[in-house]
N, CA, C and O atoms as CSV, one atom per row, in Angstrom:
chain,resi,resn,atom,element,x,y,z
A,1,MET,N,N,0.621,-1.111,-0.175
A,1,MET,CA,C,-0.399,0.121,-0.309
A,1,MET,C,C,1.040,1.512,0.017
A,1,MET,O,O,1.922,1.741,0.845
A,2,ALA,N,N,0.685,1.889,-0.789
A,2,ALA,CA,C,0.631,3.414,-0.683
A,2,ALA,C,C,1.370,4.271,0.714
A,2,ALA,O,O,0.855,3.761,1.709
A,3,ASN,N,N,2.210,5.189,1.080
A,3,ASN,CA,C,2.590,5.531,2.264
A,3,ASN,C,C,2.324,6.735,2.398
A,3,ASN,O,O,1.692,7.287,3.299
A,4,ASN,N,N,2.962,7.294,1.208
A,4,ASN,CA,C,2.609,8.693,0.688
A,4,ASN,C,C,2.199,9.343,0.196
A,4,ASN,O,O,1.999,8.676,-0.819
A,5,LYS,N,N,1.528,10.951,-0.174
A,5,LYS,CA,C,0.533,11.403,-0.949
A,5,LYS,C,C,1.024,11.286,-2.367
A,5,LYS,O,O,0.110,11.419,-3.181
A,6,SER,N,N,2.202,11.077,-2.884
A,6,SER,CA,C,2.713,11.564,-4.201
A,6,SER,C,C,2.485,9.991,-4.673
A,6,SER,O,O,2.279,9.907,-5.884
A,7,SER,N,N,2.482,9.021,-4.130
A,7,SER,CA,C,2.724,8.008,-3.972
A,7,SER,C,C,0.975,7.256,-4.550
A,7,SER,O,O,0.765,6.501,-5.499
A,8,LYS,N,N,0.149,7.743,-3.709
A,8,LYS,CA,C,-0.770,7.576,-3.706
A,8,LYS,C,C,-1.769,8.186,-5.080
A,8,LYS,O,O,-2.748,7.713,-5.657
A,9,LYS,N,N,-1.090,9.272,-5.229
A,9,LYS,CA,C,-1.466,10.006,-6.138
A,9,LYS,C,C,-1.448,9.477,-7.849
A,9,LYS,O,O,-2.198,9.712,-8.796
A,10,ARG,N,N,0.076,8.476,-7.656
A,10,ARG,CA,C,0.179,7.559,-9.062
A,10,ARG,C,C,-0.251,6.867,-9.428
A,10,ARG,O,O,-0.535,6.543,-10.581
A,11,ILE,N,N,-0.527,6.132,-7.701
A,11,ILE,CA,C,-1.473,5.323,-8.426
A,11,ILE,C,C,-2.377,5.644,-9.217
A,11,ILE,O,O,-2.446,5.381,-10.418
A,12,LYS,N,N,-3.409,6.471,-8.292
A,12,LYS,CA,C,-4.660,7.078,-9.076
A,12,LYS,C,C,-4.201,6.842,-11.013
A,12,LYS,O,O,-4.462,5.882,-11.738
A,13,ILE,N,N,-3.489,8.087,-11.330
A,13,ILE,CA,C,-3.071,8.406,-12.709
A,13,ILE,C,C,-2.880,7.509,-13.428
A,13,ILE,O,O,-3.116,7.515,-14.637
A,14,ASN,N,N,-2.252,6.263,-12.548
A,14,ASN,CA,C,-2.038,4.828,-13.473
A,14,ASN,C,C,-3.355,4.213,-13.890
A,14,ASN,O,O,-3.639,3.664,-14.955
A,15,LYS,N,N,-4.144,4.438,-12.745
A,15,LYS,CA,C,-5.132,3.407,-13.180
A,15,LYS,C,C,-6.654,4.530,-14.356
A,15,LYS,O,O,-7.693,4.187,-14.920
A,16,ARG,N,N,-6.186,5.373,-14.251
A,16,ARG,CA,C,-6.141,6.080,-15.568
A,16,ARG,C,C,-6.107,6.157,-16.808
A,16,ARG,O,O,-7.026,6.281,-17.618
A,17,ASN,N,N,-5.155,6.091,-16.927
A,17,ASN,CA,C,-4.110,6.166,-17.663
A,17,ASN,C,C,-4.503,4.479,-18.434
A,17,ASN,O,O,-4.682,4.218,-19.623
A,18,ARG,N,N,-4.525,3.875,-17.641
A,18,ARG,CA,C,-4.404,1.606,-18.015
A,18,ARG,C,C,-6.051,1.802,-18.508
A,18,ARG,O,O,-6.560,1.032,-19.322
A,19,ILE,N,N,-6.691,2.784,-17.977
A,19,ILE,CA,C,-8.490,2.676,-18.902
A,19,ILE,C,C,-8.391,3.181,-20.169
A,19,ILE,O,O,-9.001,2.848,-21.185
A,20,GLN,N,N,-7.451,4.128,-19.980
A,20,GLN,CA,C,-7.874,5.224,-21.297
A,20,GLN,C,C,-6.825,4.075,-23.155
A,20,GLN,O,O,-6.993,3.634,-24.293
A,21,ASN,N,N,-5.790,4.267,-21.941
A,21,ASN,CA,C,-4.823,3.211,-23.203
A,21,ASN,C,C,-5.554,1.608,-23.632
A,21,ASN,O,O,-5.387,0.983,-24.679
A,22,ASN,N,N,-6.408,1.222,-22.416
A,22,ASN,CA,C,-7.108,0.375,-22.858
A,22,ASN,C,C,-8.396,-0.075,-23.588
A,22,ASN,O,O,-8.860,-1.105,-24.078
A,23,SER,N,N,-8.774,1.366,-23.392
A,23,SER,CA,C,-9.928,1.646,-24.306
A,23,SER,C,C,-9.523,1.888,-26.127
A,23,SER,O,O,-10.203,1.605,-27.113
A,24,TYR,N,N,-7.857,2.652,-26.006
A,24,TYR,CA,C,-7.876,3.324,-27.611
A,24,TYR,C,C,-7.672,1.790,-27.695
A,24,TYR,O,O,-8.641,1.222,-28.201
A,25,LYS,N,N,-6.307,0.705,-27.200
A,25,LYS,CA,C,-6.351,-0.365,-28.087
A,25,LYS,C,C,-7.549,-1.184,-28.434
A,25,LYS,O,O,-7.335,-2.216,-29.069
A,26,SER,N,N,-8.693,-0.903,-28.137
A,26,SER,CA,C,-9.727,-1.980,-28.256
A,26,SER,C,C,-10.519,-1.391,-29.617
A,26,SER,O,O,-11.024,-2.044,-30.530
A,27,LEU,N,N,-10.448,0.239,-29.419
A,27,LEU,CA,C,-10.583,0.703,-30.742
A,27,LEU,C,C,-9.764,0.602,-31.903
A,27,LEU,O,O,-10.324,0.765,-32.987
A,28,ILE,N,N,-8.395,0.335,-31.875
A,28,ILE,CA,C,-7.907,-0.130,-32.769
A,28,ILE,C,C,-7.931,-1.599,-33.549
A,28,ILE,O,O,-7.849,-2.040,-34.696
A,29,LYS,N,N,-8.124,-2.151,-31.948
A,29,LYS,CA,C,-8.636,-3.707,-32.801
A,29,LYS,C,C,-10.188,-3.845,-33.658
A,29,LYS,O,O,-10.385,-4.820,-34.385
A,30,SER,N,N,-10.928,-3.082,-33.531
A,30,SER,CA,C,-12.251,-2.641,-33.990
A,30,SER,C,C,-12.069,-2.388,-35.409
A,30,SER,O,O,-12.704,-2.864,-36.350
A,31,TYR,N,N,-10.962,-1.441,-35.419
A,31,TYR,CA,C,-10.822,-0.518,-36.947
A,31,TYR,C,C,-10.143,-1.740,-37.604
A,31,TYR,O,O,-10.608,-2.280,-38.607
A,32,GLU,N,N,-8.925,-2.177,-36.929
A,32,GLU,CA,C,-8.709,-4.167,-37.838
A,32,GLU,C,C,-9.309,-4.896,-38.028
A,32,GLU,O,O,-8.947,-5.594,-38.975
A,33,LYS,N,N,-10.743,-5.342,-37.270
A,33,LYS,CA,C,-11.279,-5.712,-37.851
A,33,LYS,C,C,-12.226,-5.769,-38.925
A,33,LYS,O,O,-12.483,-6.644,-39.751
A,34,LYS,N,N,-12.826,-4.267,-38.646
A,34,LYS,CA,C,-13.310,-3.862,-40.358
A,34,LYS,C,C,-12.394,-3.975,-41.540
A,34,LYS,O,O,-12.750,-4.027,-42.717
A,35,HIS,N,N,-11.527,-3.997,-41.212
A,35,HIS,CA,C,-10.959,-3.815,-42.316
A,35,HIS,C,C,-10.837,-4.985,-42.376
A,35,HIS,O,O,-11.537,-5.218,-43.361
A,36,LEU,N,N,-10.317,-6.286,-41.929
A,36,LEU,CA,C,-10.123,-7.400,-42.867
A,36,LEU,C,C,-11.889,-8.459,-42.874
A,36,LEU,O,O,-11.799,-9.679,-43.007
A,37,ASN,N,N,-12.889,-7.998,-42.768
A,37,ASN,CA,C,-14.084,-7.970,-42.609
A,37,ASN,C,C,-14.205,-7.341,-44.298
A,37,ASN,O,O,-14.812,-7.883,-45.222
A,38,LEU,N,N,-13.681,-6.466,-44.327
A,38,LEU,CA,C,-13.705,-5.962,-45.465
A,38,LEU,C,C,-13.319,-6.870,-46.910
A,38,LEU,O,O,-13.875,-7.292,-47.925
A,39,ILE,N,N,-11.641,-6.847,-46.085
A,39,ILE,CA,C,-10.883,-7.800,-46.913
A,39,ILE,C,C,-11.623,-8.950,-47.797
A,39,ILE,O,O,-11.582,-9.001,-49.026
A,40,LYS,N,N,-12.327,-9.888,-46.923
A,40,LYS,CA,C,-12.893,-10.288,-47.048
A,40,LYS,C,C,-13.872,-10.263,-48.119
A,40,LYS,O,O,-13.666,-10.492,-49.311
A,41,ALA,N,N,-14.928,-9.967,-47.568
A,41,ALA,CA,C,-15.799,-9.310,-48.746
A,41,ALA,C,C,-15.836,-9.184,-50.037
A,41,ALA,O,O,-16.586,-9.652,-50.894
A,42,SER,N,N,-14.690,-8.308,-50.080
A,42,SER,CA,C,-14.202,-8.530,-51.541
A,42,SER,C,C,-13.516,-9.402,-52.337
A,42,SER,O,O,-13.442,-9.342,-53.565
A,43,SER,N,N,-12.794,-10.576,-51.299
A,43,SER,CA,C,-12.511,-11.616,-51.845
A,43,SER,C,C,-13.588,-11.989,-52.247
A,43,SER,O,O,-13.715,-12.363,-53.413
A,44,GLU,N,N,-14.488,-11.977,-51.485
A,44,GLU,CA,C,-15.264,-13.406,-51.787
A,44,GLU,C,C,-16.458,-12.434,-52.408
A,44,GLU,O,O,-17.555,-12.260,-51.878
A,45,GLN,N,N,-16.105,-11.978,-53.365
A,45,GLN,CA,C,-17.402,-11.150,-54.410
A,45,GLN,C,C,-17.374,-11.675,-55.626
A,45,GLN,O,O,-16.481,-11.579,-56.468
A,46,SER,N,N,-19.130,-12.644,-55.729
A,46,SER,CA,C,-18.818,-13.176,-57.202
A,46,SER,C,C,-18.926,-11.992,-58.512
A,46,SER,O,O,-18.619,-12.837,-59.354
A,47,SER,N,N,-19.058,-11.114,-59.093
A,47,SER,CA,C,-19.478,-10.380,-59.877
A,47,SER,C,C,-17.986,-10.343,-60.127
A,47,SER,O,O,-17.265,-10.617,-59.168
A,48,ASN,N,N,-17.307,-9.976,-61.532
A,48,ASN,CA,C,-16.048,-9.500,-61.990
A,48,ASN,C,C,-16.413,-8.264,-62.798
A,48,ASN,O,O,-15.910,-7.869,-63.849
A,49,LEU,N,N,-17.428,-7.725,-62.057
A,49,LEU,CA,C,-17.370,-5.979,-63.377
A,49,LEU,C,C,-16.426,-5.343,-62.425
A,49,LEU,O,O,-16.464,-5.609,-61.224
A,50,GLU,N,N,-15.547,-4.476,-62.960
A,50,GLU,CA,C,-14.558,-3.396,-63.086
A,50,GLU,C,C,-14.744,-2.545,-62.250
A,50,GLU,O,O,-13.759,-2.104,-61.659
A,51,GLU,N,N,-16.191,-1.995,-61.903
A,51,GLU,CA,C,-16.553,-0.956,-61.208
A,51,GLU,C,C,-16.564,-1.640,-60.027
A,51,GLU,O,O,-16.002,-1.270,-58.996
A,52,ASP,N,N,-17.222,-2.671,-60.179
A,52,ASP,CA,C,-17.111,-3.093,-58.343
A,52,ASP,C,C,-15.609,-3.245,-57.378
A,52,ASP,O,O,-15.261,-3.154,-56.200
A,53,LYS,N,N,-15.074,-3.506,-58.590
A,53,LYS,CA,C,-13.329,-3.973,-58.273
A,53,LYS,C,C,-12.911,-2.855,-57.717
A,53,LYS,O,O,-12.227,-2.743,-56.700
A,54,SER,N,N,-13.495,-1.714,-58.661
A,54,SER,CA,C,-12.431,-0.690,-58.095
A,54,SER,C,C,-13.074,0.170,-56.848
A,54,SER,O,O,-12.475,1.001,-56.166
A,55,ASN,N,N,-14.557,-0.276,-56.715
A,55,ASN,CA,C,-15.268,0.569,-55.712
A,55,ASN,C,C,-14.372,-0.202,-54.123
A,55,ASN,O,O,-13.870,0.254,-53.095
A,56,TYR,N,N,-14.561,-1.449,-54.676
A,56,TYR,CA,C,-13.967,-2.479,-53.589
A,56,TYR,C,C,-12.147,-1.994,-52.817
A,56,TYR,O,O,-11.675,-2.020,-51.680
A,57,GLN,N,N,-11.595,-1.576,-54.260
A,57,GLN,CA,C,-10.458,-1.468,-53.801
A,57,GLN,C,C,-10.216,0.296,-53.186
A,57,GLN,O,O,-9.266,0.503,-52.431
A,58,ASN,N,N,-10.928,1.186,-53.492
A,58,ASN,CA,C,-11.267,2.815,-53.080
A,58,ASN,C,C,-11.229,2.444,-51.441
A,58,ASN,O,O,-10.446,2.922,-50.621
A,59,LEU,N,N,-12.393,1.365,-51.166
A,59,LEU,CA,C,-12.857,1.233,-49.655
A,59,LEU,C,C,-11.922,0.674,-48.849
A,59,LEU,O,O,-11.816,0.971,-47.659
A,60,LEU,N,N,-11.194,-0.162,-49.442
A,60,LEU,CA,C,-9.679,-0.770,-49.242
A,60,LEU,C,C,-9.018,0.282,-48.332
A,60,LEU,O,O,-8.892,0.432,-47.117
A,61,ARG,N,N,-8.596,1.047,-49.613
A,61,ARG,CA,C,-7.313,2.090,-49.385
A,61,ARG,C,C,-8.179,2.595,-48.053
A,61,ARG,O,O,-7.732,2.422,-46.919
A,62,ALA,N,N,-9.366,3.190,-48.283
A,62,ALA,CA,C,-9.252,4.317,-46.857
A,62,ALA,C,C,-9.717,3.670,-46.200
A,62,ALA,O,O,-10.487,4.414,-45.594
A,63,SER,N,N,-9.936,1.922,-45.506
A,63,SER,CA,C,-10.118,1.738,-44.492
A,63,SER,C,C,-8.359,1.304,-44.155
A,63,SER,O,O,-8.031,1.023,-43.002
A,64,PHE,N,N,-7.497,1.299,-45.118
A,64,PHE,CA,C,-6.352,0.796,-44.672
A,64,PHE,C,C,-5.930,2.100,-44.008
A,64,PHE,O,O,-5.461,2.162,-42.871
A,65,SER,N,N,-6.180,3.342,-44.979
A,65,SER,CA,C,-5.365,4.685,-44.486
A,65,SER,C,C,-6.295,4.636,-42.554
A,65,SER,O,O,-5.868,4.701,-41.401
A,66,SER,N,N,-7.089,4.551,-42.921
A,66,SER,CA,C,-7.631,4.889,-41.556
A,66,SER,C,C,-7.320,4.196,-40.395
A,66,SER,O,O,-6.944,4.737,-39.356
A,67,VAL,N,N,-7.503,2.760,-40.593
A,67,VAL,CA,C,-6.638,1.976,-39.605
A,67,VAL,C,C,-4.801,2.257,-39.476
A,67,VAL,O,O,-4.165,1.884,-38.490
A,68,VAL,N,N,-4.418,2.689,-40.198
A,68,VAL,CA,C,-2.693,3.210,-40.099
A,68,VAL,C,C,-2.770,4.216,-39.415
A,68,VAL,O,O,-2.040,4.442,-38.449
A,69,SER,N,N,-3.723,4.997,-39.852
A,69,SER,CA,C,-3.728,6.402,-38.759
A,69,SER,C,C,-3.970,6.023,-37.166
A,69,SER,O,O,-3.167,6.241,-36.259
A,70,GLN,N,N,-4.752,5.652,-37.094
A,70,GLN,CA,C,-4.789,5.231,-35.507
A,70,GLN,C,C,-4.000,4.717,-35.052
A,70,GLN,O,O,-3.852,4.946,-33.851
A,71,ILE,N,N,-2.885,3.573,-35.828
A,71,ILE,CA,C,-2.369,2.834,-35.026
A,71,ILE,C,C,-1.272,3.979,-35.111
A,71,ILE,O,O,-0.237,3.731,-34.492
A,72,ASP,N,N,-1.331,5.145,-35.753
A,72,ASP,CA,C,-0.116,6.142,-35.839
A,72,ASP,C,C,0.232,6.881,-34.282
A,72,ASP,O,O,1.012,7.065,-33.347
A,73,LYS,N,N,-1.429,7.170,-35.095
A,73,LYS,CA,C,-1.687,7.930,-32.966
A,73,LYS,C,C,-1.640,7.202,-31.793
A,73,LYS,O,O,-1.602,7.639,-30.643
A,74,ALA,N,N,-1.645,5.767,-32.271
A,74,ALA,CA,C,-1.550,5.163,-30.285
A,74,ALA,C,C,0.184,5.218,-30.301
A,74,ALA,O,O,0.827,5.341,-29.258
A,75,VAL,N,N,0.798,5.109,-31.609
A,75,VAL,CA,C,2.670,5.650,-31.214
A,75,VAL,C,C,2.497,6.525,-30.310
A,75,VAL,O,O,2.544,6.465,-29.082
A,76,LYS,N,N,2.196,7.719,-31.366
A,76,LYS,CA,C,2.605,9.529,-30.730
A,76,LYS,C,C,2.393,9.241,-29.419
A,76,LYS,O,O,3.302,9.568,-28.657
A,77,LYS,N,N,1.142,8.557,-28.811
A,77,LYS,CA,C,0.599,9.229,-27.660
A,77,LYS,C,C,1.495,7.932,-26.270
A,77,LYS,O,O,1.462,7.956,-25.040
A,78,LYS,N,N,2.176,6.981,-27.236
A,78,LYS,CA,C,3.149,6.326,-26.500
A,78,LYS,C,C,1.897,5.090,-25.589
A,78,LYS,O,O,1.754,4.858,-24.388
A,79,ILE,N,N,1.343,4.654,-26.548
A,79,ILE,CA,C,-0.006,3.951,-26.255
A,79,ILE,C,C,0.346,2.236,-26.673
A,79,ILE,O,O,0.107,1.224,-26.014
A,80,ILE,N,N,0.889,2.359,-27.793
A,80,ILE,CA,C,1.208,1.035,-28.140
A,80,ILE,C,C,3.049,1.702,-28.747
A,80,ILE,O,O,3.368,2.844,-29.077
A,81,HIS,N,N,3.966,0.330,-28.674
A,81,HIS,CA,C,5.098,0.717,-28.963
A,81,HIS,C,C,5.458,0.694,-29.991
A,81,HIS,O,O,4.984,-0.293,-30.554
A,82,LYS,N,N,6.433,1.584,-30.981
A,82,LYS,CA,C,6.924,1.788,-32.448
A,82,LYS,C,C,6.918,-0.015,-33.315
A,82,LYS,O,O,6.246,-0.300,-34.306
A,83,ASN,N,N,7.421,-0.517,-32.914
A,83,ASN,CA,C,8.010,-1.848,-33.173
A,83,ASN,C,C,6.283,-3.121,-33.226
A,83,ASN,O,O,5.741,-4.017,-33.874
A,84,THR,N,N,6.190,-2.493,-32.342
A,84,THR,CA,C,4.061,-3.647,-32.421
A,84,THR,C,C,3.469,-2.509,-33.613
A,84,THR,O,O,2.643,-3.127,-34.285
A,85,ALA,N,N,3.573,-1.310,-34.034
A,85,ALA,CA,C,2.808,-0.648,-34.671
A,85,ALA,C,C,3.203,-0.904,-36.086
A,85,ALA,O,O,2.442,-1.137,-37.025
A,86,ILE,N,N,4.914,-0.803,-36.108
A,86,ILE,CA,C,5.224,-1.422,-37.661
A,86,ILE,C,C,4.884,-3.033,-37.981
A,86,ILE,O,O,5.082,-3.402,-39.138
A,87,ARG,N,N,4.547,-3.690,-37.327
A,87,ARG,CA,C,4.235,-5.148,-37.418
A,87,ARG,C,C,2.891,-5.483,-38.475
A,87,ARG,O,O,2.592,-6.047,-39.528
A,88,LYS,N,N,2.089,-4.322,-36.830
A,88,LYS,CA,C,0.709,-3.926,-37.071
A,88,LYS,C,C,0.259,-3.942,-38.761
A,88,LYS,O,O,-0.428,-4.664,-39.484
A,89,LYS,N,N,0.879,-2.999,-38.876
A,89,LYS,CA,C,0.861,-2.139,-40.420
A,89,LYS,C,C,1.388,-2.896,-41.351
A,89,LYS,O,O,0.746,-3.294,-42.324
A,90,THR,N,N,2.566,-3.153,-41.142
A,90,THR,CA,C,3.117,-4.455,-42.111
A,90,THR,C,C,2.086,-5.763,-42.693
A,90,THR,O,O,2.014,-6.144,-43.862
A,91,ASN,N,N,1.351,-6.292,-41.544
A,91,ASN,CA,C,0.720,-7.596,-41.706
A,91,ASN,C,C,-0.515,-7.247,-42.451
A,91,ASN,O,O,-1.070,-8.111,-43.129
A,92,LEU,N,N,-1.043,-5.887,-42.363
A,92,LEU,CA,C,-2.455,-5.695,-42.969
A,92,LEU,C,C,-1.900,-5.291,-44.106
A,92,LEU,O,O,-2.461,-5.884,-45.027
A,93,PHE,N,N,-1.009,-4.518,-44.528
A,93,PHE,CA,C,-0.286,-3.739,-45.567
A,93,PHE,C,C,-0.412,-5.028,-46.409
A,93,PHE,O,O,-0.775,-4.747,-47.552
A,94,LYS,N,N,-0.233,-6.329,-46.216
A,94,LYS,CA,C,0.240,-7.486,-47.138
A,94,LYS,C,C,-0.710,-8.312,-47.266
A,94,LYS,O,O,-0.886,-9.057,-48.230
A,95,LYS,N,N,-1.528,-8.203,-46.071
A,95,LYS,CA,C,-3.575,-8.515,-46.349
A,95,LYS,C,C,-4.204,-7.898,-47.388
A,95,LYS,O,O,-4.871,-8.456,-48.258
A,96,THR,N,N,-3.883,-6.248,-47.236
A,96,THR,CA,C,-4.699,-5.596,-47.933
A,96,THR,C,C,-3.923,-5.669,-49.340
A,96,THR,O,O,-4.750,-5.371,-50.202
A,97,PHE,N,N,-2.702,-5.937,-49.916
A,97,PHE,CA,C,-2.712,-5.624,-50.769
A,97,PHE,C,C,-1.514,-6.617,-51.731
A,97,PHE,O,O,-0.538,-6.045,-52.216
A,98,PRO,N,N,-1.709,-8.036,-51.915
A,98,PRO,CA,C,-0.869,-9.459,-51.751
A,98,PRO,C,C,-0.277,-9.631,-52.644
A,98,PRO,O,O,0.387,-10.665,-52.584
A,99,THR,N,N,-0.098,-8.607,-54.269
A,99,THR,CA,C,-0.313,-8.230,-55.486
A,99,THR,C,C,1.127,-7.857,-55.685
A,99,THR,O,O,1.882,-8.353,-56.521
A,100,VAL,N,N,1.466,-6.752,-54.654
A,100,VAL,CA,C,2.394,-5.483,-54.512
A,100,VAL,C,C,3.323,-6.754,-53.880
A,100,VAL,O,O,4.366,-6.414,-54.438
A,101,ASN,N,N,3.583,-7.575,-53.368
A,101,ASN,CA,C,4.786,-8.157,-52.420
A,101,ASN,C,C,5.415,-8.917,-53.236
A,101,ASN,O,O,6.409,-9.539,-52.860
């Protein structure tokens, strides 16, 4: 148990920050899941129309951009480590644009 005033304050601050960090990590996970579901939907499409392909490509690019943006913001706020962010972005890029590799 904390013995002085400053250590009691640090405990309260750490608890507050842990809650905020966990909620932000959860937000990143939900963005990733939405993006992966979009990838799955685009790969399972049955029609081969060029309009549908370009539409899915635009949606994938926008979704990928938003996920990367959220990950970068988390790194900036020191919620996740930069190497973790790089790993997450690389894996998402490989899944999103498999023909580039």
